[in-house]
LODRENVO-838641 format. One record per atom (N, C-alpha, C): x negated, y negated, z; residue number from 1; residue in one letter; atom name. Coordinates in nm, 2 decimals. Each point is the difference from the previous one (the first is absolute). Example, Ala and Ser with C-alpha at 12.3 -4.5 7.8 and 13.67 -1.06 7.14 Angstrom:
2
TORTOR       X       Y       Z  num  residu  atome
TORTOR   -1.32    0.57    0.78    1       A      N
TORTOR    0.09   -0.12    0.00    1       A     CA
TORTOR   -0.09   -0.12    0.00    1       A      C
TORTOR    0.04   -0.11   -0.07    2       S      N
TORTOR   -0.09   -0.11    0.00    2       S     CA
TORTOR    0.08   -0.11    0.08    2       S      C
***
This chain:
166
TORTOR       X       Y       Z  num  residu  atome
TORTOR    0.35   -2.27    0.16    1       M      N
TORTOR    0.02    0.15    0.03    1       M     CA
TORTOR    0.10   -0.03    0.12    1       M      C
TORTOR    0.11    0.06    0.01    2       A      N
TORTOR    0.10    0.00    0.10    2       A     CA
TORTOR   -0.05    0.13    0.10    2       A      C
TORTOR    0.06    0.03    0.09    3       T      N
TORTOR   -0.08    0.14    0.07    3       T     CA
TORTOR    0.08    0.10   -0.07    3       T      C
TORTOR   -0.13    0.10   -0.02    4       I      N
TORTOR    0.05    0.12   -0.09    4       I     CA
TORTOR    0.06    0.12    0.11    4       I      C
TORTOR    0.08    0.04   -0.06    5       R      N
TORTOR    0.10    0.12    0.09    5       R     CA
TORTOR   -0.02    0.12   -0.10    5       R      C
TORTOR   -0.01    0.10    0.08    6       L      N
TORTOR   -0.01    0.15   -0.07    6       L     CA
TORTOR    0.13    0.06    0.04    6       L      C
TORTOR    0.03    0.09   -0.10    7       R      N
TORTOR    0.15    0.07    0.01    7       R     CA
TORTOR   -0.03    0.12   -0.12    7       R      C
TORTOR    0.11    0.10    0.06    8       K      N
TORTOR   -0.01    0.12   -0.09    8       K     CA
TORTOR    0.10   -0.04   -0.12    8       K      C
TORTOR   -0.08    0.05   -0.11    9       A      N
TORTOR    0.05   -0.06   -0.14    9       A     CA
TORTOR    0.15    0.11   -0.03    9       A      C
TORTOR    0.08   -0.07   -0.08   10       Q      N
TORTOR    0.16    0.08    0.01   10       Q     CA
TORTOR   -0.01    0.00   -0.18   10       Q      C
TORTOR    0.12    0.07   -0.02   11       A      N
TORTOR    0.01    0.02   -0.12   11       A     CA
TORTOR    0.02   -0.12   -0.10   11       A      C
TORTOR    0.06   -0.10    0.06   12       D      N
TORTOR    0.02   -0.12   -0.05   12       D     CA
TORTOR   -0.08   -0.10   -0.05   12       D      C
TORTOR   -0.14    0.07    0.06   13       D      N
TORTOR   -0.14   -0.08    0.00   13       D     CA
TORTOR   -0.06    0.06   -0.13   13       D      C
TORTOR    0.06    0.09   -0.08   14       L      N
TORTOR   -0.05    0.06   -0.14   14       L     CA
TORTOR   -0.07   -0.13   -0.10   14       L      C
TORTOR    0.09   -0.06   -0.02   15       D      N
TORTOR   -0.05   -0.10   -0.11   15       D     CA
TORTOR   -0.12   -0.09    0.08   15       D      C
TORTOR   -0.01   -0.05    0.10   16       A      N
TORTOR   -0.09   -0.07    0.06   16       A     CA
TORTOR   -0.14    0.10    0.02   16       A      C
TORTOR    0.02    0.13    0.02   17       L      N
TORTOR   -0.12    0.07   -0.02   17       L     CA
TORTOR   -0.06    0.04   -0.12   17       L      C
TORTOR    0.10    0.02   -0.09   18       V      N
TORTOR   -0.07    0.01   -0.15   18       V     CA
TORTOR   -0.05   -0.12   -0.04   18       V      C
TORTOR    0.05   -0.12    0.03   19       D      N
TORTOR   -0.07   -0.12   -0.04   19       D     CA
TORTOR   -0.12   -0.03    0.08   19       D      C
TORTOR   -0.02    0.01    0.12   20       L      N
TORTOR   -0.11   -0.02    0.06   20       L     CA
TORTOR   -0.11    0.10   -0.04   20       L      C
TORTOR    0.05    0.15   -0.04   21       E      N
TORTOR   -0.12    0.08   -0.04   21       E     CA
TORTOR   -0.06   -0.07   -0.15   21       E      C
TORTOR    0.11   -0.04   -0.09   22       F      N
TORTOR   -0.05   -0.05   -0.14   22       F     CA
TORTOR   -0.07   -0.12    0.02   22       F      C
TORTOR    0.03   -0.07    0.06   23       S      N
TORTOR   -0.07   -0.14    0.02   23       S     CA
TORTOR   -0.15    0.01    0.07   23       S      C
TORTOR   -0.04    0.11    0.08   24       I      N
TORTOR   -0.11    0.00    0.05   24       I     CA
TORTOR   -0.09    0.13   -0.06   24       I      C
TORTOR    0.03    0.09   -0.06   25       F      N
TORTOR   -0.08    0.11   -0.06   25       F     CA
TORTOR    0.02   -0.02   -0.15   25       F      C
TORTOR   -0.11    0.01   -0.04   26       P      N
TORTOR    0.01    0.03   -0.16   26       P     CA
TORTOR    0.00    0.12   -0.04   26       P      C
TORTOR   -0.04    0.08    0.07   27       G      N
TORTOR    0.04    0.15   -0.05   27       G     CA
TORTOR    0.03    0.08    0.12   27       G      C
TORTOR    0.01    0.15   -0.02   28       D      N
TORTOR    0.01    0.08    0.14   28       D     CA
TORTOR    0.11   -0.05    0.09   28       D      C
TORTOR    0.12   -0.05   -0.09   29       R      N
TORTOR    0.12   -0.06    0.10   29       R     CA
TORTOR    0.09    0.12    0.02   29       R      C
TORTOR    0.06   -0.02    0.12   30       I      N
TORTOR    0.12    0.07    0.03   30       I     CA
TORTOR    0.12   -0.02   -0.09   30       I      C
TORTOR    0.03    0.09   -0.06   31       S      N
TORTOR    0.13   -0.02   -0.08   31       S     CA
TORTOR    0.11   -0.03    0.05   31       S      C
TORTOR    0.11   -0.05   -0.04   32       R      N
TORTOR    0.15   -0.02    0.04   32       R     CA
TORTOR    0.05    0.13    0.07   32       R      C
TORTOR   -0.01    0.11   -0.07   33       R      N
TORTOR    0.04    0.14    0.04   33       R     CA
TORTOR   -0.06    0.03    0.11   33       R      C
TORTOR   -0.14   -0.01    0.01   34       S      N
TORTOR   -0.08    0.04    0.11   34       S     CA
TORTOR    0.05   -0.09    0.12   34       S      C
TORTOR    0.01   -0.14   -0.02   35       W      N
TORTOR    0.06   -0.06    0.12   35       W     CA
TORTOR    0.14    0.04    0.05   35       W      C
TORTOR    0.06    0.02   -0.08   36       R      N
TORTOR    0.14    0.07    0.02   36       R     CA
TORTOR    0.01    0.12    0.11   36       R      C
TORTOR   -0.10    0.09   -0.05   37       D      N
TORTOR   -0.02    0.12    0.06   37       D     CA
TORTOR   -0.06   -0.02    0.13   37       D      C
TORTOR   -0.11   -0.07    0.01   38       L      N
TORTOR   -0.06   -0.07    0.14   38       L     CA
TORTOR    0.07   -0.05    0.09   38       L      C
TORTOR    0.10   -0.09   -0.03   39       L      N
TORTOR    0.12   -0.04    0.08   39       L     CA
TORTOR    0.08    0.08    0.07   39       L      C
TORTOR    0.02    0.14   -0.06   40       K      N
TORTOR    0.10    0.08    0.04   40       K     CA
TORTOR   -0.09    0.11    0.08   40       K      C
TORTOR   -0.14    0.03   -0.03   41       S      N
TORTOR   -0.04    0.10    0.04   41       S     CA
TORTOR   -0.01   -0.03    0.19   41       S      C
TORTOR    0.02    0.14    0.05   42       P      N
TORTOR   -0.03   -0.01    0.14   42       P     CA
TORTOR   -0.14   -0.01    0.03   42       P      C
TORTOR   -0.10    0.02   -0.08   43       S      N
TORTOR   -0.11    0.04    0.00   43       S     CA
TORTOR   -0.10   -0.10   -0.03   43       S      C
TORTOR    0.06   -0.12   -0.03   44       A      N
TORTOR   -0.07   -0.15   -0.06   44       A     CA
TORTOR    0.07   -0.08    0.09   44       A      C
TORTOR   -0.11   -0.10    0.07   45       A      N
TORTOR    0.05   -0.12    0.07   45       A     CA
TORTOR   -0.04   -0.10   -0.09   45       A      C
TORTOR    0.09   -0.08   -0.07   46       V      N
TORTOR   -0.03   -0.14   -0.07   46       V     CA
TORTOR    0.04   -0.13    0.11   46       V      C
TORTOR   -0.13   -0.06    0.02   47       T      N
TORTOR    0.04   -0.13    0.10   47       T     CA
TORTOR   -0.03   -0.10   -0.08   47       T      C
TORTOR    0.09   -0.11    0.03   48       L      N
TORTOR   -0.02   -0.12   -0.09   48       L     CA
TORTOR   -0.05   -0.14    0.07   48       L      C
TORTOR   -0.06   -0.10   -0.04   49       A      N
TORTOR   -0.06   -0.11    0.07   49       A     CA
TORTOR    0.07   -0.09   -0.08   49       A      C
TORTOR    0.09   -0.11    0.09   50       A      N
TORTOR    0.10   -0.06   -0.07   50       A     CA
TORTOR   -0.05   -0.16    0.09   50       A      C
TORTOR    0.00   -0.07   -0.11   51       D      N
TORTOR   -0.03   -0.17    0.05   51       D     CA
TORTOR    0.13   -0.08   -0.04   51       D      C
TORTOR    0.09   -0.01    0.11   52       G      N
TORTOR    0.14   -0.03   -0.04   52       G     CA
TORTOR    0.06    0.11   -0.08   52       G      C
TORTOR    0.05   -0.04   -0.11   53       E      N
TORTOR    0.09    0.09   -0.09   53       E     CA
TORTOR   -0.10    0.07   -0.10   53       E      C
TORTOR   -0.12   -0.06   -0.04   54       S      N
TORTOR   -0.10    0.05   -0.08   54       S     CA
TORTOR   -0.07    0.13    0.05   54       S      C
TORTOR   -0.03    0.09   -0.07   55       I      N
TORTOR   -0.06    0.14    0.01   55       I     CA
TORTOR   -0.16   -0.05   -0.03   55       I      C
TORTOR   -0.09    0.00    0.09   56       V      N
TORTOR   -0.12   -0.05   -0.01   56       V     CA
TORTOR   -0.10    0.14    0.01   56       V      C
TORTOR    0.04    0.13    0.03   57       G      N
TORTOR   -0.09    0.10    0.02   57       G     CA
TORTOR    0.08    0.10    0.05   57       G      C
TORTOR   -0.07    0.14   -0.04   58       C      N
TORTOR    0.07    0.12    0.06   58       C     CA
TORTOR   -0.09    0.10    0.00   58       C      C
TORTOR    0.02    0.11    0.09   59       T      N
TORTOR   -0.06    0.11   -0.01   59       T     CA
TORTOR    0.07    0.13   -0.02   59       T      C
TORTOR   -0.06    0.11   -0.05   60       V      N
TORTOR    0.08    0.12   -0.01   60       V     CA
TORTOR   -0.07    0.10    0.07   60       V      C
TORTOR    0.02    0.08    0.12   61       M      N
TORTOR   -0.06    0.08    0.03   61       M     CA
TORTOR    0.06    0.15    0.01   61       M      C
TORTOR   -0.05    0.11   -0.03   62       L      N
TORTOR    0.06    0.13   -0.04   62       L     CA
TORTOR   -0.05    0.08    0.14   62       L      C
TORTOR    0.09    0.07    0.04   63       L      N
TORTOR   -0.01    0.08    0.13   63       L     CA
TORTOR    0.05    0.14   -0.02   63       L      C
TORTOR   -0.06    0.10    0.04   64       N      N
TORTOR    0.03    0.12    0.02   64       N     CA
TORTOR    0.00    0.06    0.11   64       N      C
TORTOR    0.13    0.05    0.05   65       R      N
TORTOR    0.01    0.08    0.14   65       R     CA
TORTOR   -0.09    0.09    0.02   65       R      C
TORTOR   -0.03    0.07   -0.09   66       R      N
TORTOR   -0.11    0.12    0.03   66       R     CA
TORTOR   -0.14   -0.03   -0.04   66       R      C
TORTOR   -0.03   -0.15    0.01   67       S      N
TORTOR   -0.13   -0.03   -0.01   67       S     CA
TORTOR   -0.04   -0.08    0.08   67       S      C
TORTOR   -0.11   -0.01    0.06   68       A      N
TORTOR   -0.04   -0.11    0.11   68       A     CA
TORTOR   -0.06   -0.10   -0.08   68       A      C
TORTOR    0.01   -0.01   -0.14   69       I      N
TORTOR   -0.08   -0.11   -0.08   69       I     CA
TORTOR    0.10   -0.08   -0.07   69       I      C
TORTOR    0.02   -0.15    0.01   70       A      N
TORTOR    0.09   -0.06   -0.06   70       A     CA
TORTOR   -0.06   -0.07   -0.10   70       A      C
TORTOR    0.04   -0.04   -0.12   71       R      N
TORTOR   -0.05   -0.08   -0.11   71       R     CA
TORTOR    0.05   -0.11   -0.02   71       R      C
TORTOR   -0.06   -0.13    0.01   72       L      N
TORTOR    0.04   -0.12   -0.06   72       L     CA
TORTOR   -0.02   -0.01   -0.14   72       L      C
TORTOR    0.13    0.03   -0.07   73       Y      N
TORTOR    0.00    0.01   -0.13   73       Y     CA
TORTOR   -0.04   -0.15   -0.09   73       Y      C
TORTOR    0.07   -0.09    0.06   74       S      N
TORTOR   -0.03   -0.12   -0.07   74       S     CA
TORTOR    0.01   -0.11    0.09   74       S      C
TORTOR   -0.05   -0.08    0.00   75       I      N
TORTOR    0.00   -0.17    0.04   75       I     CA
TORTOR   -0.01   -0.11   -0.09   75       I      C
TORTOR    0.09   -0.09    0.01   76       A      N
TORTOR   -0.01   -0.10   -0.09   76       A     CA
TORTOR    0.03   -0.15    0.05   76       A      C
TORTOR   -0.06   -0.09   -0.02   77       V      N
TORTOR    0.02   -0.13    0.04   77       V     CA
TORTOR    0.00   -0.09   -0.09   77       V      C
TORTOR    0.09   -0.11   -0.03   78       T      N
TORTOR    0.00   -0.08   -0.09   78       T     CA
TORTOR   -0.13   -0.11    0.00   78       T      C
TORTOR   -0.05   -0.05   -0.13   79       P      N
TORTOR   -0.10   -0.08    0.02   79       P     CA
TORTOR   -0.01   -0.14    0.11   79       P      C
TORTOR    0.14   -0.03   -0.01   80       E      N
TORTOR    0.01   -0.14    0.08   80       E     CA
TORTOR    0.00    0.07    0.17   80       E      C
TORTOR    0.03    0.10    0.02   81       A      N
TORTOR    0.01    0.05    0.14   81       A     CA
TORTOR   -0.14    0.04    0.05   81       A      C
TORTOR   -0.08    0.01   -0.10   82       R      N
TORTOR   -0.14    0.07    0.01   82       R     CA
TORTOR   -0.10   -0.10    0.11   82       R      C
TORTOR   -0.06    0.07    0.09   83       R      N
TORTOR   -0.10   -0.07    0.07   83       R     CA
TORTOR    0.08   -0.08    0.11   83       R      C
TORTOR    0.12    0.08    0.06   84       Q      N
TORTOR    0.09   -0.08    0.08   84       Q     CA
TORTOR    0.01    0.09    0.13   84       Q      C
TORTOR   -0.05    0.11   -0.03   85       G      N
TORTOR    0.05    0.12    0.11   85       G     CA
TORTOR    0.09    0.11   -0.04   85       G      C
TORTOR    0.07   -0.02   -0.09   86       V      N
TORTOR    0.12    0.07   -0.04   86       V     CA
TORTOR   -0.07    0.16   -0.01   86       V      C
TORTOR   -0.12    0.04   -0.08   87       A      N
TORTOR   -0.02    0.12   -0.03   87       A     CA
TORTOR   -0.05    0.07    0.14   87       A      C
TORTOR   -0.06   -0.09    0.08   88       A      N
TORTOR   -0.03    0.06    0.13   88       A     CA
TORTOR    0.12    0.04    0.06   88       A      C
TORTOR    0.10   -0.10    0.03   89       L      N
TORTOR    0.12    0.03    0.07   89       L     CA
TORTOR    0.09    0.10   -0.07   89       L      C
TORTOR    0.00    0.06   -0.13   90       L      N
TORTOR    0.05    0.10   -0.05   90       L     CA
TORTOR   -0.06    0.13    0.02   90       L      C
TORTOR   -0.16   -0.02    0.03   91       M      N
TORTOR   -0.07    0.12    0.03   91       M     CA
TORTOR    0.01    0.04    0.14   91       M      C
TORTOR    0.01   -0.10    0.08   92       D      N
TORTOR    0.02    0.02    0.14   92       D     CA
TORTOR    0.13    0.08    0.02   92       D      C
TORTOR    0.11   -0.03   -0.07   93       A      N
TORTOR    0.14    0.05    0.03   93       A     CA
TORTOR   -0.01    0.13   -0.09   93       A      C
TORTOR   -0.08    0.05   -0.10   94       A      N
TORTOR   -0.03    0.13   -0.06   94       A     CA
TORTOR   -0.07    0.08    0.09   94       A      C
TORTOR   -0.12   -0.07    0.08   95       I      N
TORTOR   -0.05    0.11    0.07   95       I     CA
TORTOR    0.10    0.03    0.16   95       I      C
TORTOR    0.07   -0.09    0.03   96       R      N
TORTOR    0.12    0.03    0.11   96       R     CA
TORTOR    0.11    0.09   -0.07   96       R      C
TORTOR    0.03   -0.02   -0.10   97       A      N
TORTOR    0.10    0.11   -0.06   97       A     CA
TORTOR   -0.05    0.12    0.00   97       A      C
TORTOR   -0.14    0.03   -0.05   98       A      N
TORTOR   -0.06    0.13   -0.01   98       A     CA
TORTOR   -0.02    0.04    0.14   98       A      C
TORTOR   -0.03   -0.08    0.14   99       A      N
TORTOR    0.00    0.07    0.10   99       A     CA
TORTOR    0.14    0.04    0.07   99       A      C
TORTOR    0.10   -0.05   -0.06  100       R      N
TORTOR    0.13    0.02    0.07  100       R     CA
TORTOR    0.04    0.13   -0.09  100       R      C
TORTOR   -0.05    0.03   -0.13  101       A      N
TORTOR    0.03    0.11   -0.06  101       A     CA
TORTOR   -0.08    0.13    0.05  101       A      C
TORTOR   -0.08   -0.04    0.10  102       G      N
TORTOR   -0.09    0.11    0.06  102       G     CA
TORTOR   -0.15    0.02   -0.08  102       G      C
TORTOR   -0.01   -0.07   -0.12  103       A      N
TORTOR   -0.14    0.00   -0.07  103       A     CA
TORTOR   -0.09   -0.01    0.06  103       A      C
TORTOR   -0.12    0.07    0.01  104       C      N
TORTOR   -0.14   -0.02    0.04  104       C     CA
TORTOR   -0.10   -0.08   -0.08  104       C      C
TORTOR    0.05    0.01   -0.14  105       L      N
TORTOR   -0.09   -0.09   -0.10  105       L     CA
TORTOR    0.07   -0.05   -0.08  105       L      C
TORTOR   -0.04   -0.11   -0.07  106       L      N
TORTOR    0.07   -0.08   -0.09  106       L     CA
TORTOR   -0.11   -0.02   -0.11  106       L      C
TORTOR    0.04    0.04   -0.13  107       R      N
TORTOR   -0.09   -0.02   -0.10  107       R     CA
TORTOR    0.05   -0.08   -0.11  107       R      C
TORTOR   -0.11   -0.04   -0.07  108       L      N
TORTOR    0.05   -0.10   -0.14  108       L     CA
TORTOR   -0.09   -0.01   -0.09  108       L      C
TORTOR    0.00   -0.03   -0.12  109       E      N
TORTOR   -0.09   -0.03   -0.09  109       E     CA
TORTOR    0.02   -0.16   -0.04  109       E      C
TORTOR   -0.11   -0.05   -0.05  110       T      N
TORTOR   -0.01   -0.13   -0.09  110       T     CA
TORTOR   -0.08    0.00   -0.10  110       T      C
TORTOR   -0.02   -0.10   -0.07  111       R      N
TORTOR   -0.08    0.01   -0.15  111       R     CA
TORTOR   -0.13   -0.05    0.05  111       R      C
TORTOR   -0.10    0.05   -0.06  112       F      N
TORTOR   -0.16   -0.03    0.03  112       F     CA
TORTOR    0.00   -0.16    0.02  112       F      C
TORTOR    0.07   -0.07   -0.09  113       D      N
TORTOR   -0.03   -0.16   -0.02  113       D     CA
TORTOR    0.09   -0.06    0.09  113       D      C
TORTOR    0.07    0.04    0.07  114       N      N
TORTOR    0.09   -0.08    0.11  114       N     CA
TORTOR   -0.05    0.00    0.13  114       N      C
TORTOR   -0.11   -0.10    0.00  115       L      N
TORTOR   -0.09   -0.03    0.11  115       L     CA
TORTOR    0.09   -0.06    0.11  115       L      C
TORTOR    0.09   -0.09    0.00  116       A      N
TORTOR    0.09   -0.05    0.10  116       A     CA
TORTOR    0.07    0.12    0.09  116       A      C
TORTOR    0.07    0.10   -0.09  117       A      N
TORTOR    0.05    0.08    0.05  117       A     CA
TORTOR   -0.10    0.09    0.08  117       A      C
TORTOR   -0.10    0.04   -0.03  118       Q      N
TORTOR   -0.10    0.08    0.06  118       Q     CA
TORTOR   -0.06   -0.07    0.12  118       Q      C
TORTOR   -0.01   -0.12    0.01  119       R      N
TORTOR   -0.03   -0.09    0.11  119       R     CA
TORTOR    0.09    0.02    0.12  119       R      C
TORTOR    0.14   -0.02   -0.04  120       L      N
TORTOR    0.09    0.02    0.11  120       L     CA
TORTOR    0.04    0.13    0.01  120       L      C
TORTOR   -0.02    0.11   -0.05  121       F      N
TORTOR    0.00    0.15    0.06  121       F     CA
TORTOR   -0.10    0.03    0.07  121       F      C
TORTOR   -0.13   -0.05   -0.01  122       V      N
TORTOR   -0.10    0.03    0.07  122       V     CA
TORTOR    0.01   -0.09    0.14  122       V      C
TORTOR    0.05   -0.12   -0.01  123       R      N
TORTOR    0.03   -0.08    0.10  123       R     CA
TORTOR    0.10    0.08    0.11  123       R      C
TORTOR    0.10    0.07   -0.05  124       L      N
TORTOR    0.13    0.07    0.07  124       L     CA
TORTOR   -0.06    0.15    0.05  124       L      C
TORTOR   -0.13    0.03   -0.03  125       G      N
TORTOR   -0.04    0.13    0.04  125       G     CA
TORTOR   -0.02    0.11   -0.10  125       G      C
TORTOR    0.03   -0.03   -0.14  126       F      N
TORTOR    0.02    0.09   -0.08  126       F     CA
TORTOR   -0.16    0.03   -0.05  126       F      C
TORTOR   -0.03    0.13   -0.05  127       K      N
TORTOR   -0.14    0.04   -0.03  127       K     CA
TORTOR    0.01    0.05   -0.13  127       K      C
TORTOR   -0.08   -0.03   -0.11  128       P      N
TORTOR    0.00    0.08   -0.11  128       P     CA
TORTOR   -0.06    0.13    0.02  128       P      C
TORTOR    0.09    0.11   -0.08  129       F      N
TORTOR   -0.06    0.12   -0.01  129       F     CA
TORTOR   -0.01    0.07   -0.12  129       F      C
TORTOR    0.06   -0.07   -0.12  130       K      N
TORTOR   -0.04    0.07   -0.13  130       K     CA
TORTOR    0.03   -0.10   -0.11  130       K      C
TORTOR   -0.08    0.03   -0.11  131       R      N
TORTOR    0.05   -0.11   -0.11  131       R     CA
TORTOR    0.04    0.11   -0.08  131       R      C
TORTOR    0.10   -0.08   -0.10  132       V      N
TORTOR    0.06    0.11   -0.11  132       V     CA
TORTOR   -0.01   -0.08   -0.12  132       V      C
TORTOR   -0.06    0.06   -0.09  133       S      N
TORTOR   -0.06   -0.04   -0.14  133       S     CA
TORTOR    0.15   -0.02   -0.08  133       S      C
TORTOR    0.03   -0.09   -0.09  134       A      N
TORTOR    0.09   -0.01   -0.12  134       A     CA
TORTOR    0.14    0.02    0.11  134       A      C
TORTOR    0.03   -0.06    0.10  135       Y      N
TORTOR    0.11    0.04    0.08  135       Y     CA
TORTOR    0.13   -0.08   -0.06  135       Y      C
TORTOR   -0.04   -0.16   -0.04  136       Y      N
TORTOR    0.11   -0.06   -0.04  136       Y     CA
TORTOR    0.01   -0.01   -0.14  136       Y      C
TORTOR    0.13   -0.01   -0.07  137       E      N
TORTOR    0.04   -0.03   -0.11  137       E     CA
TORTOR   -0.11   -0.03   -0.13  137       E      C
TORTOR   -0.07   -0.10    0.07  138       D      N
TORTOR   -0.11   -0.07   -0.08  138       D     CA
TORTOR   -0.15    0.05    0.00  138       D      C
TORTOR    0.01    0.15    0.05  139       G      N
TORTOR   -0.14    0.03    0.02  139       G     CA
TORTOR   -0.05   -0.05    0.15  139       G      C
TORTOR    0.03   -0.06    0.06  140       A      N
TORTOR   -0.08   -0.07    0.10  140       A     CA
TORTOR   -0.01    0.11    0.12  140       A      C
TORTOR   -0.09   -0.02    0.08  141       E      N
TORTOR   -0.03    0.10    0.13  141       E     CA
TORTOR    0.09   -0.06    0.10  141       E      C
TORTOR    0.03    0.09    0.09  142       A      N
TORTOR    0.06   -0.01    0.12  142       A     CA
TORTOR   -0.11    0.04    0.11  142       A      C
TORTOR    0.03   -0.07    0.10  143       I      N
TORTOR   -0.08    0.00    0.15  143       I     CA
TORTOR    0.12    0.06    0.10  143       I      C
TORTOR   -0.03    0.13    0.04  144       R      N
TORTOR    0.12    0.03    0.11  144       R     CA
TORTOR   -0.04   -0.01    0.11  144       R      C
TORTOR    0.10   -0.06    0.11  145       Y      N
TORTOR   -0.05   -0.05    0.12  145       Y     CA
TORTOR    0.09    0.09    0.09  145       Y      C
TORTOR   -0.04    0.05    0.15  146       Q      N
TORTOR    0.10    0.05    0.08  146       Q     CA
TORTOR   -0.03   -0.09    0.14  146       Q      C
TORTOR    0.10    0.01    0.09  147       R      N
TORTOR   -0.01   -0.06    0.14  147       R     CA
TORTOR    0.06    0.09    0.08  147       R      C
TORTOR   -0.10    0.05    0.12  148       M      N
TORTOR    0.07    0.07    0.11  148       M     CA
TORTOR    0.11   -0.07    0.07  148       M      C
TORTOR    0.12    0.07    0.03  149       I      N
TORTOR    0.07   -0.07    0.08  149       I     CA
TORTOR   -0.03    0.06    0.13  149       I      C
TORTOR    0.00   -0.11    0.11  150       S      N
TORTOR   -0.06    0.05    0.14  150       S     CA
TORTOR    0.13    0.08    0.07  150       S      C
TORTOR   -0.03    0.10    0.11  151       D      N
TORTOR    0.10    0.04    0.09  151       D     CA
TORTOR    0.09   -0.11    0.05  151       D      C
TORTOR   -0.09   -0.11    0.03  152       D      N
TORTOR    0.07   -0.10    0.08  152       D     CA
TORTOR    0.10   -0.10   -0.08  152       D      C
TORTOR   -0.04   -0.01   -0.14  153       E      N
TORTOR    0.09   -0.04   -0.10  153       E     CA
TORTOR    0.12    0.08   -0.03  153       E      C
TORTOR   -0.03    0.15    0.00  154       V      N
TORTOR    0.12    0.08   -0.01  154       V     CA
TORTOR    0.09   -0.02    0.12  154       V      C
TORTOR   -0.06    0.01    0.09  155       S      N
TORTOR    0.11    0.01    0.15  155       S     CA
TORTOR    0.07   -0.12    0.01  155       S      C
TORTOR   -0.07   -0.11   -0.05  156       A      N
TORTOR    0.05   -0.11    0.03  156       A     CA
TORTOR    0.12   -0.03   -0.10  156       A      C
TORTOR    0.03    0.08   -0.10  157       Q      N
TORTOR    0.08   -0.05   -0.11  157       Q     CA
TORTOR    0.11    0.14    0.01  157       Q      C
TORTOR   -0.03    0.13    0.07  158       S      N
TORTOR    0.09    0.06   -0.01  158       S     CA
TORTOR    0.01    0.08    0.11  158       S      C
TORTOR    0.08    0.10    0.02  159       E      N
TORTOR    0.02    0.12    0.12  159       E     CA
TORTOR   -0.09    0.09   -0.04  159       E      C
TORTOR   -0.05    0.02   -0.12  160       S      N
TORTOR   -0.06    0.13   -0.02  160       S     CA
TORTOR   -0.14    0.02    0.08  160       S      C
TORTOR   -0.05    0.11    0.00  161       K      N
TORTOR   -0.14    0.00    0.06  161       K     CA
TORTOR   -0.08   -0.04   -0.09  161       K      C
TORTOR   -0.12   -0.03    0.04  162       P      N
TORTOR   -0.13   -0.03   -0.07  162       P     CA
TORTOR   -0.02    0.09   -0.10  162       P      C
TORTOR   -0.05    0.00   -0.11  163       C      N
TORTOR   -0.01    0.09   -0.10  163       C     CA
TORTOR   -0.16    0.01   -0.04  163       C      C
TORTOR   -0.01    0.13   -0.07  164       H      N
TORTOR   -0.16    0.01   -0.02  164       H     CA
TORTOR    0.01    0.07   -0.14  164       H      C
TORTOR   -0.10   -0.04   -0.08  165       L      N
TORTOR   -0.04    0.07   -0.13  165       L     CA
TORTOR   -0.06    0.13    0.01  165       L      C
TORTOR    0.03    0.08   -0.07  166       N      N
TORTOR   -0.04    0.12   -0.01  166       N     CA
TORTOR   -0.13    0.02   -0.10  166       N      C
***
């Protein structure tokens, strides 16, 4: 595997994003139309992990200027790129992007049986806070995680003042 580069997704990445989504997830996929909307949305940040010309992973983060909470909507890494630090690299970039946006908290969810993702999230400081039954299309349960973004992380990434959740 060559050096992984992260970059912001562009409109011409649409086909690669749809292909990635359909090659990784058996259900609960982001549709082509939704990808198109996410790529245009000022409140969505789509980050790609590229190995040369190949897209090997991506994240989708949703931001809301009126909220101090950011949501990692999706993270996907190809089977060939797993266990090589790609997900950790994408997650670190998502945490930094949430801090730049002034978020105090980053939330996400994962399937109850995705143990590798759960281990990564805990290693990165996320804590489980809720279980949601029948969350996924196939009826699987989700575990929701959240991670505080420290004042130091916020001030290192932006000009904004440290934030506090009410």
